[in-house]
N, CA, C and O atoms as a MOPAC input file, in Angstrom:
PM7 MOZYME 1SCF
protein

 N    -23.72300 1    34.11600 1   -12.34200 1
 C    -22.99400 1    33.18000 1   -11.35300 1
 C    -21.45600 1    33.30800 1   -11.37300 1
 O    -20.94300 1    33.19500 1   -12.48600 1
 N    -20.65500 1    33.52100 1   -10.34600 1
 C    -19.23300 1    33.62200 1   -10.42000 1
 C    -18.74500 1    32.25500 1   -10.67800 1
 O    -19.46500 1    31.27300 1   -10.49500 1
 N    -17.44900 1    32.17500 1   -11.13100 1
 C    -16.55300 1    31.19600 1   -11.58100 1
 C    -15.66100 1    30.82800 1   -10.80800 1
 O    -14.69200 1    31.56300 1   -10.61500 1
 N    -15.79500 1    29.44200 1   -10.10100 1
 C    -14.79000 1    29.42000 1    -8.96700 1
 C    -13.76600 1    28.40300 1    -9.85500 1
 O    -14.29400 1    27.57300 1   -10.59500 1
 N    -12.38000 1    28.48000 1    -9.77200 1
 C    -11.40700 1    28.06700 1   -10.35000 1
 C    -10.45500 1    27.22000 1    -9.15900 1
 O     -9.88000 1    27.72300 1    -8.19400 1
 N    -10.49100 1    25.84200 1    -9.54900 1
 C     -9.65300 1    24.87200 1    -8.70800 1
 C     -8.40000 1    24.05300 1    -9.26900 1
 O     -8.28000 1    23.26400 1   -10.20600 1
 N     -7.57100 1    24.52900 1    -8.37200 1
 C     -6.43500 1    23.86100 1    -8.78500 1
 C     -6.51100 1    22.22300 1    -8.73000 1
 O     -6.56100 1    21.62800 1    -7.65300 1
 N     -6.51500 1    21.73100 1    -9.66000 1
 C     -6.63800 1    20.29100 1    -9.68700 1
 C     -5.64400 1    19.10900 1    -9.33600 1
 O     -5.81700 1    17.89100 1    -9.27700 1
 N     -4.67900 1    19.81100 1    -9.15300 1
 C     -3.53100 1    18.91100 1    -8.55300 1
 C     -3.63100 1    18.88800 1    -7.21100 1
 O     -2.81500 1    18.18000 1    -6.62200 1
 N     -4.66900 1    19.66500 1    -6.38400 1
 C     -5.03400 1    19.75900 1    -5.01900 1
 C     -6.03400 1    18.80700 1    -4.53300 1
 O     -6.26100 1    18.50200 1    -3.36200 1
 N     -6.63600 1    18.35500 1    -5.67000 1
 C     -8.05200 1    17.36000 1    -5.43100 1
 C     -7.89000 1    16.51700 1    -5.95200 1
 O     -7.24300 1    16.46400 1    -6.99800 1
 N     -8.57500 1    15.32100 1    -5.23300 1
 C     -8.48600 1    14.05000 1    -6.02700 1
 C    -10.23800 1    13.73100 1    -6.23300 1
 O    -11.12500 1    14.13200 1    -5.47900 1
 N    -10.41100 1    12.88100 1    -7.50100 1
 C    -11.33700 1    12.26400 1    -7.54300 1
 C    -11.81700 1    11.01200 1    -6.33700 1
 O    -10.95000 1    10.41100 1    -5.70200 1
 N    -12.91200 1    10.81100 1    -6.19400 1
 C    -13.17600 1     9.54500 1    -5.13500 1
 C    -12.23200 1     8.11800 1    -5.72100 1
 O    -11.52200 1     7.50800 1    -4.92200 1
 N    -12.30700 1     7.78800 1    -6.85100 1
 C    -11.18100 1     6.64400 1    -7.06200 1
 C     -9.98400 1     7.12400 1    -6.64200 1
 O     -9.56400 1     6.73500 1    -5.55200 1
 N     -9.41400 1     7.81400 1    -7.22300 1
 C     -8.08100 1     8.57300 1    -7.06700 1
 C     -7.80800 1     8.21300 1    -5.50800 1
 O     -6.98900 1     7.34700 1    -5.19800 1
 N     -8.54500 1     8.93400 1    -4.56800 1
 C     -8.55900 1     9.26700 1    -3.13900 1
 C     -8.49300 1     7.79100 1    -2.63900 1
 O     -7.51100 1     7.44400 1    -1.98300 1
 N     -9.36200 1     7.01900 1    -2.88200 1
 C     -9.34400 1     5.60800 1    -2.48300 1
 C     -7.94400 1     4.79600 1    -2.65500 1
 O     -7.36000 1     4.13200 1    -1.79900 1
 N     -7.58700 1     5.03000 1    -3.95800 1
 C     -6.33600 1     3.79400 1    -4.38200 1
 C     -5.35400 1     4.58700 1    -3.46000 1
 O     -4.62900 1     3.91400 1    -2.72800 1
 N     -5.24600 1     6.08900 1    -3.41700 1
 C     -4.27100 1     6.34600 1    -2.58900 1
 C     -3.88300 1     5.95000 1    -1.07200 1
 O     -2.76800 1     5.79400 1    -0.57500 1
 N     -5.36200 1     5.82000 1    -0.41600 1
 C     -5.08400 1     5.67200 1     0.71800 1
 C     -5.43500 1     3.88600 1     0.86200 1
 O     -5.66000 1     3.36900 1     1.95600 1
 N     -5.42800 1     3.33400 1    -0.06700 1
 C     -5.30000 1     1.80300 1     0.03800 1
 C     -6.67100 1     1.27400 1     0.45800 1
 O     -6.69600 1     0.25600 1     1.15000 1
 N     -7.94300 1     1.93800 1     0.06500 1
 C     -9.17600 1     1.71400 1     0.69300 1
 C     -9.94000 1     1.16700 1    -0.47400 1
 O     -9.50300 1     1.43700 1    -1.59200 1
 N    -10.71500 1     0.64100 1    -0.39800 1
 C    -12.01200 1     0.55900 1    -1.13300 1
 C    -13.14900 1     1.88400 1    -1.44000 1
 O    -13.34200 1     2.76900 1    -0.60700 1
 N    -13.75900 1     1.83700 1    -2.61800 1
 C    -14.64200 1     2.80300 1    -2.63800 1
 C    -15.81200 1     2.89000 1    -1.60200 1
 O    -16.39100 1     3.92500 1    -1.27400 1
 N    -16.06000 1     1.62000 1    -1.14100 1
 C    -17.43700 1     1.71700 1    -0.00200 1
 C    -16.75200 1     2.21800 1     1.23500 1
 O    -17.38700 1     2.48400 1     2.25600 1
 N    -15.48700 1     2.33900 1     1.13900 1
 C    -14.89000 1     2.35500 1     2.39100 1
 C    -14.76500 1     4.07300 1     2.68100 1
 O    -14.84200 1     4.84300 1     3.63800 1
 N    -14.54300 1     4.12100 1     1.33500 1
 C    -14.52900 1     5.70900 1     1.39000 1
 C    -15.35000 1     6.75000 1     1.68000 1
 O    -15.16000 1     7.84600 1     2.20800 1
 N    -16.53400 1     6.06100 1     1.12100 1
 C    -18.07400 1     6.79000 1     1.43800 1
 C    -18.29300 1     6.83000 1     2.93000 1
 O    -18.40400 1     7.85500 1     3.60200 1
 N    -18.34000 1     5.60100 1     3.35700 1
 C    -18.27200 1     5.47700 1     4.92100 1
 C    -17.41500 1     6.49200 1     5.93500 1
 O    -17.86700 1     6.97800 1     6.97200 1
 N    -16.11800 1     6.69400 1     5.41500 1
 C    -15.39700 1     7.90600 1     6.10300 1
 C    -15.98200 1     9.10900 1     6.02500 1
 O    -16.27300 1     9.82000 1     6.98600 1
 N    -16.17700 1     9.37200 1     4.75800 1
 C    -16.80000 1    10.42200 1     4.39800 1
 C    -18.34500 1    10.71600 1     5.26000 1
 O    -18.73900 1    11.82900 1     5.61000 1
 N    -19.02600 1     9.47500 1     5.46900 1
 C    -20.50500 1     9.77700 1     6.15800 1
 C    -19.80600 1     9.74000 1     7.33900 1
 O    -19.92400 1    10.82700 1     7.90400 1
 N    -19.35900 1     9.23000 1     7.75000 1
 C    -18.29100 1     9.20100 1     9.33000 1
 C    -17.66800 1    10.25500 1     9.82400 1
 O    -17.19600 1    10.15000 1    10.95600 1
 N    -17.53600 1    11.41900 1     9.14200 1
 C    -16.80600 1    12.87100 1     9.23000 1
 C    -15.18900 1    12.10300 1     9.02400 1
 O    -14.58000 1    13.07400 1     8.57500 1
 N    -14.54000 1    11.38800 1     9.06100 1
 C    -13.14800 1    10.75600 1     9.02300 1
 C    -12.69700 1    11.63600 1     7.77500 1
 O    -11.62600 1    12.18900 1     8.02300 1
 N    -13.18200 1    11.92500 1     6.53600 1
 C    -12.79000 1    12.46000 1     4.95500 1
 C    -13.83200 1    13.53200 1     4.89800 1
 O    -15.04500 1    13.32200 1     4.92100 1
 N    -13.12000 1    14.96100 1     4.80500 1
 C    -14.48000 1    16.11500 1     4.68000 1
 C    -14.11000 1    16.18600 1     3.18900 1
 O    -12.97000 1    16.50800 1     2.85500 1
 N    -15.17700 1    15.85100 1     2.18100 1
 C    -15.08500 1    16.14600 1     0.60600 1
 C    -15.22500 1    17.66700 1     0.41700 1
 O    -15.20700 1    18.54100 1     1.28400 1
 N    -15.37100 1    17.78400 1    -0.92800 1
 C    -15.64500 1    18.80900 1    -1.65900 1
 C    -16.94700 1    18.30300 1    -2.79700 1
 O    -16.89600 1    17.37700 1    -3.60700 1
 N    -17.93700 1    19.13300 1    -2.56600 1
 C    -18.93500 1    18.55100 1    -3.77700 1
 C    -18.99600 1    19.64600 1    -4.43300 1
 O    -19.14000 1    20.74000 1    -3.88700 1
 N    -18.86700 1    19.42500 1    -5.98500 1
 C    -19.10000 1    20.57800 1    -7.17900 1
 C    -19.67000 1    19.77500 1    -8.46100 1
 O    -19.31900 1    18.71900 1    -8.98900 1
 N    -20.53600 1    20.56600 1    -8.70300 1
 C    -21.24600 1    20.15300 1    -9.98400 1
 C    -21.85700 1    18.39100 1    -9.67700 1
 O    -22.25100 1    17.71000 1   -10.62400 1
 N    -21.84800 1    18.06300 1    -8.79600 1
 C    -22.93900 1    16.79100 1    -8.50500 1
 C    -21.58200 1    15.86100 1    -8.57500 1
 O    -21.77000 1    14.64800 1    -8.67800 1
 N    -20.14800 1    16.37400 1    -8.52400 1
 C    -18.99000 1    15.49500 1    -7.95000 1
 C    -18.33500 1    15.51400 1    -6.23600 1
 O    -18.17300 1    16.49100 1    -5.50400 1
 N    -18.10500 1    14.32500 1    -6.01500 1
 C    -17.49800 1    14.29900 1    -4.71200 1
 C    -16.02800 1    14.24600 1    -5.07600 1
 O    -15.47500 1    13.35900 1    -5.72700 1
 N    -15.43800 1    15.41800 1    -4.51600 1
 C    -13.85800 1    15.37400 1    -4.33600 1
 C    -13.28800 1    15.69200 1    -3.23500 1
 O    -13.67000 1    16.52900 1    -2.41700 1
 N    -12.16400 1    14.88200 1    -3.19300 1
 C    -11.38900 1    14.78400 1    -1.95200 1
 C    -10.31700 1    15.71700 1    -1.66000 1
 O     -9.41500 1    15.59500 1    -2.49000 1
 N    -10.11000 1    16.51000 1    -0.87700 1
 C     -8.93700 1    17.76600 1    -0.86200 1
 C     -7.38100 1    16.84700 1    -0.73500 1
 O     -7.18200 1    16.00000 1     0.13600 1
 N     -6.56800 1    17.16400 1    -1.60200 1
 C     -5.41300 1    16.76600 1    -1.07600 1
 C     -5.09800 1    16.45400 1     0.50300 1
 O     -5.06500 1    15.43200 1     1.18900 1
 N     -4.85100 1    18.07200 1     0.76600 1
 C     -4.83000 1    17.94100 1     2.47700 1
 C     -5.44900 1    16.93500 1     3.38200 1
 O     -4.94600 1    16.57400 1     4.44600 1
 N     -6.73800 1    16.44500 1     2.82000 1
 C     -7.38500 1    15.50900 1     3.62000 1
 C     -7.14900 1    14.24700 1     3.41800 1
 O     -7.43700 1    13.39700 1     4.26000 1
 N     -6.43600 1    13.89100 1     1.94500 1
 C     -5.87600 1    12.40800 1     2.02000 1
 C     -4.35000 1    12.38600 1     2.84300 1
 O     -3.90900 1    11.45500 1     3.51700 1
 N     -3.67700 1    13.75400 1     2.55700 1
 C     -2.36400 1    13.44600 1     3.38800 1
 C     -2.72000 1    13.35600 1     4.84700 1
 O     -2.05500 1    12.50100 1     5.43100 1
 N     -3.57600 1    13.99400 1     5.58800 1
 C     -3.85800 1    13.95400 1     6.72500 1
 C     -4.34800 1    12.68200 1     7.21000 1
 O     -4.21100 1    12.22500 1     8.34500 1
 N     -4.89800 1    12.19900 1     6.28000 1
 C     -5.64200 1    10.69000 1     6.76600 1
 C     -4.08700 1     9.63800 1     6.82400 1
 O     -3.59600 1     9.05400 1     7.78900 1
 N     -3.68200 1     9.70000 1     5.58200 1
 C     -2.52400 1     8.97300 1     5.55600 1
 C     -1.44700 1     9.12400 1     6.63200 1
 O     -0.67300 1     8.21800 1     6.94300 1
 N     -1.46200 1    10.35200 1     7.17500 1
 C     -0.66300 1    10.65500 1     8.50300 1
 C     -1.27900 1    10.11000 1     9.77900 1
 O     -0.52400 1     9.80400 1    10.70200 1
 N     -2.39500 1     9.98800 1     9.88400 1
 C     -3.01100 1     9.76700 1    10.96100 1
 C     -3.10700 1     8.20100 1    10.94500 1
 O     -3.27900 1     7.67000 1    12.04300 1
 N     -2.99900 1     7.23200 1     9.61600 1
 C     -3.02700 1     6.24000 1     9.78300 1
 C     -1.69000 1     4.98000 1     9.88300 1
 O     -1.56300 1     3.78300 1    10.13900 1
 N     -1.01400 1     5.94500 1     9.56600 1
 C      0.68700 1     5.70700 1     9.31200 1
 C      0.96000 1     5.12800 1     7.88300 1
 O      1.65600 1     4.11900 1     7.77300 1
 N      0.49700 1     5.66300 1     6.93600 1
 C      0.35600 1     5.10900 1     5.80400 1
 C      1.79700 1     5.88900 1     5.03000 1
 O      2.08000 1     5.63900 1     3.85800 1

């Protein structure tokens, strides 16, 4: 199976993303479930691309 290399400076784990967005962990998952944030899933982990965090911050005026 080919390996995928990801620049970790371009993704956040769920705790980092929630902190940067100023929301709680449960709210972050509601946003994901509702399609407000598009996550990456790798190895059983949910990761949020930096571009998604920046887009959401711009949309909400943060």
